[in-house]
C-alpha positions in Angstrom: -5.0 -33.9 19.9 -2.3 -32.5 22.2 -2.5 -28.7 21.6 0.3 -28.1 24.1 2.7 -30.3 22.1 1.5 -28.8 18.8 2.0 -25.3 20.3 5.5 -26.0 21.4 6.4 -27.3 17.9 4.8 -24.3 16.2 6.6 -21.8 18.5 9.9 -23.5 17.8 9.3 -23.1 14.0 7.8 -19.6 14.2 8.2 -17.3 17.2 5.4 -14.8 16.7 6.7 -12.5 19.4 9.6 -11.5 17.1 9.3 -8.9 14.4 10.8 -9.7 11.0 12.1 -7.0 8.8 10.8 -6.7 5.3 13.5 -6.3 2.6 12.4 -5.3 -0.9 14.3 -6.8 -3.9 16.2 -4.3 -6.0 14.0 -3.3 -9.0 15.3 -5.0 -12.2 17.3 -2.8 -14.5 15.7 -1.7 -17.8 12.4 -0.1 -18.9 10.1 1.2 -16.2 6.6 2.5 -16.0 6.2 5.0 -13.2 3.8 7.4 -11.4 5.0 10.2 -9.3 3.6 9.8 -5.8 5.4 11.8 -3.1 7.3 15.1 -3.0 8.9 15.8 0.4 11.2 18.6 1.5 13.5 17.7 4.4 14.9 21.1 5.3 18.5 22.3 5.5 21.2 19.8 6.6 24.9 19.7 7.0 27.0 17.9 4.4 29.3 15.0 5.2 31.9 16.8 3.2 33.2 19.8 5.4 34.0 21.7 2.2 30.4 21.9 1.3 27.9 24.3 2.8 24.6 23.1 4.4 22.0 22.4 1.7 18.2 22.0 1.4 17.2 18.4 0.8 14.2 16.9 -1.0 13.1 13.5 -2.0 10.7 12.3 -4.8 9.0 8.9 -4.6 7.7 7.0 -7.7 5.6 3.9 -7.9 7.0 1.3 -10.4 4.1 -0.2 -12.3 5.8 -2.4 -14.9 4.7 -6.0 -14.4 8.3 -6.9 -13.7 8.4 -4.4 -10.8 5.2 -5.5 -9.0 5.8 -7.2 -5.6 3.6 -9.2 -3.4 2.7 -8.0 0.1 0.1 -9.9 2.2 -1.0 -11.8 -0.9 -1.6 -8.7 -3.0 0.4 -7.5 -6.0 1.5 -3.8 -5.5 4.0 -1.5 -7.2 7.5 -1.4 -5.8 8.9 2.1 -5.3 12.0 4.0 -6.2 13.1 7.2 -4.5 15.3 10.1 -5.7 17.1 12.0 -2.9 18.7 15.3 -3.9 19.9 18.7 -2.9 17.3 21.3 -3.6 19.0 23.6 -6.0 17.6 26.1 -8.6 20.5 26.9 -10.8 20.5 25.4 -14.3 23.5 23.2 -13.4 21.9 21.6 -10.4 20.6 18.0 -10.6 17.4 19.2 -8.9 16.6 21.7 -11.7 17.6 19.3 -14.4 15.2 16.7 -12.9 12.4 19.3 -12.8 13.0 20.3 -16.5 13.0 16.6 -17.6 9.8 15.8 -15.7 8.1 19.0 -16.8 8.8 18.3 -20.4 7.3 14.8 -20.0 4.2 16.4 -18.5 3.7 18.9 -21.3 5.9 21.7 -20.1 3.2 23.7 -18.3 4.2 23.0 -14.7 5.9 25.4 -12.3 6.6 23.0 -9.4 7.0 19.3 -8.7 3.8 19.2 -6.6 1.8 20.0 -9.8 3.1 16.7 -11.2 1.8 14.4 -8.4 0.1 11.4 -9.9 1.5 12.0 -13.4 2.8 8.9 -15.4 6.3 8.5 -16.8 8.3 6.2 -19.0 11.8 5.7 -17.8 14.8 3.4 -17.4 16.3 1.9 -14.2 20.1 1.6 -14.1 22.1 -0.4 -11.6 25.4 0.7 -10.2 27.6 -1.1 -7.7 29.9 0.6 -5.2 32.3 -0.7 -2.6 34.1 -4.1 -2.3 33.8 -7.2 -0.2 31.3 -6.9 2.7 30.7 -3.2 1.9 29.7 -3.9 -1.7 26.3 -2.6 -2.5 24.2 -2.3 -5.6 21.8 0.6 -6.1 18.9 1.3 -8.5 18.8 4.7 -10.1 16.7 6.7 -12.7 19.8 8.5 -14.0 23.0 7.5 -15.7 26.0 9.9 -15.4 23.6 12.7 -14.5 21.2 12.2 -17.3 17.6 11.5 -16.1 15.7 8.8 -18.0 12.2 10.1 -17.4 10.0 11.0 -20.4 6.4 10.9 -21.5 4.8 7.4 -21.6 4.5 7.1 -25.3 5.9 4.8 -27.9 7.1 6.4 -31.1 7.1 4.6 -34.4 10.6 5.0 -36.0 9.2 5.2 -39.5 6.1 7.3 -39.3 6.9 9.2 -36.1 3.4 8.4 -34.9 2.9 8.2 -31.1 1.0 5.5 -29.1 0.2 6.2 -25.5 1.5 3.6 -23.1 -1.0 2.8 -20.3 0.3 3.3 -16.8 -1.8 2.0 -13.9 -3.1 4.6 -11.4 -1.4 5.2 -8.0 -1.8 2.4 -5.5 -0.6 4.5 -2.5 -1.8 7.8 -1.1 0.2 10.8 -2.4 2.2 12.7 0.2 3.6 16.2 0.1 5.6 18.2 2.5 6.9 21.7 1.8 9.5 23.1 4.1 8.6 26.7 5.3 7.0 27.6 2.0 5.5 31.1 2.0 1.7 31.3 1.5 0.9 27.8 2.9 -1.9 28.0 5.5 -1.4 26.6 9.0 -4.0 23.9 8.4 -2.2 22.7 5.3 1.1 22.6 7.1 -0.4 20.4 9.8 -2.1 18.2 7.2 1.2 17.8 5.3 3.0 17.0 8.6 0.5 14.4 9.6 0.5 12.8 6.2 4.2 11.9 6.4 4.0 10.3 9.9 5.0 6.6 9.9 3.6 4.5 12.7 5.5 1.6 14.4 9.0 0.5 15.2 11.6 -1.7 13.5 14.7 -3.6 14.5 18.1 -2.7 13.2 21.6 -4.1 13.7 24.6 -1.9 14.5 27.1 -2.3 11.7 30.1 -2.3 14.1 28.9 -4.0 17.3 26.2 -6.2 15.6 23.9 -5.4 18.5 20.3 -5.1 17.7 18.1 -2.3 18.8 14.5 -1.0 18.2 14.0 2.3 16.5 11.0 4.3 15.3 9.9 3.9 11.7 9.0 7.6 11.7 12.2 8.6 10.0 10.9 11.3 7.7 9.5 13.5 10.4 12.6 12.9 12.5 14.9 13.9 9.7 13.0 17.1 9.2 13.2 17.9 12.9 17.0 17.5 12.8 17.3 20.1 10.0 19.3 23.2 10.9 16.3 25.5 10.5 13.8 23.5 12.7 14.2 25.7 15.8 11.9 28.7 15.5 10.2 27.5 12.3 6.5 27.8 11.6 6.4 24.0 11.3 7.9 23.5 14.7 5.4 26.0 16.3 2.4 24.2 14.7 3.5 20.6 15.3 5.9 20.2 18.2 3.1 19.7 20.7 2.0 16.6 18.8 5.3 15.0 17.8 8.9 15.2 19.1 12.1 13.1 18.5 11.5 11.0 21.6 7.8 10.1 21.4 5.4 9.1 18.7 2.4 11.1 17.6 -0.9 10.0 16.2 -1.0 8.3 12.8 -1.8 10.5 9.8 -2.1 7.9 7.1 -4.7 9.7 5.0 -2.2 12.0 3.4 -2.8 15.4 1.9 -6.1 15.6 0.1 -5.8 15.9 -3.7 -7.8 19.1 -3.8 -5.2 20.8 -1.7 -2.2 19.8 -3.9 -2.8 22.4 -6.5 -3.2 25.2 -4.0 0.0 24.1 -2.2 2.0 24.0 -5.4 1.0 27.6 -6.3 2.5 28.7 -3.0 5.6 26.6 -3.1 8.9 28.4 -3.4 12.1 27.1 -5.0 14.8 28.5 -2.7 18.2 27.5 -4.0 20.5 25.2 -2.0 23.8 26.4 -0.8 25.6 23.5 -2.5 24.5 21.6 -5.5 25.9 18.1 -5.0 24.7 14.6 -4.5 22.5 14.0 -1.4 24.5 12.6 1.4 22.0 12.2 4.3 21.8 9.0 6.3 18.3 7.7 5.9 
């Protein structure tokens, strides 16, 4: 057997020196079974619209556990995810506050902060909306339709008897992550633990939309986004973490996430500072 010849043929078919990007399929529209996994505050950022003031940003990540939303990675079936990115407002008209109220109602109405809902199950609906035309046409998956959030308690109600049957939702597959931006009462060790939990190791290849040139960038986009926020300089988070991570070099992996026993304590200390402008999130991620 000529291994040299076989090796050349194999390399021509599959060059293992090149990294391939992984693209998830858009979750199918319709009913969804979810568990709330991550709550991450990104700090205050400028808006693309010059008429809008800088706003605090946050994102919420859910695992999609309906059989139709499971995907295969390395031979294992795992939940796909869906992310809500929003301005962090606290007025009754803000999408952020409306989302909290809907989720809180689904959880029994006894929560004071999103962090207290980590790991909780939800029943919802995914909607698809398409924007743009031609090469710029894109379709997005959302958990709201015209501002109305679809999340509710995972129960099935009999239309005749009004009796409720609980719908089982599988437990979280991934490790919950929480990051609270400059929240009073959070201890230094917890700030560092939260920071380490959101670190993403590795690099990925991207293509410039205009020049079509490819370049390699860090996957650590969450920490980098937080470090670009307008209040980073002089912050407690900067003082505690900048010796470990900066925008130009990678830090050590923190894949274990924030421990469950710390989540309740962190949520009790979390503040809900209103954003300066309550509009759709417009950060580039």
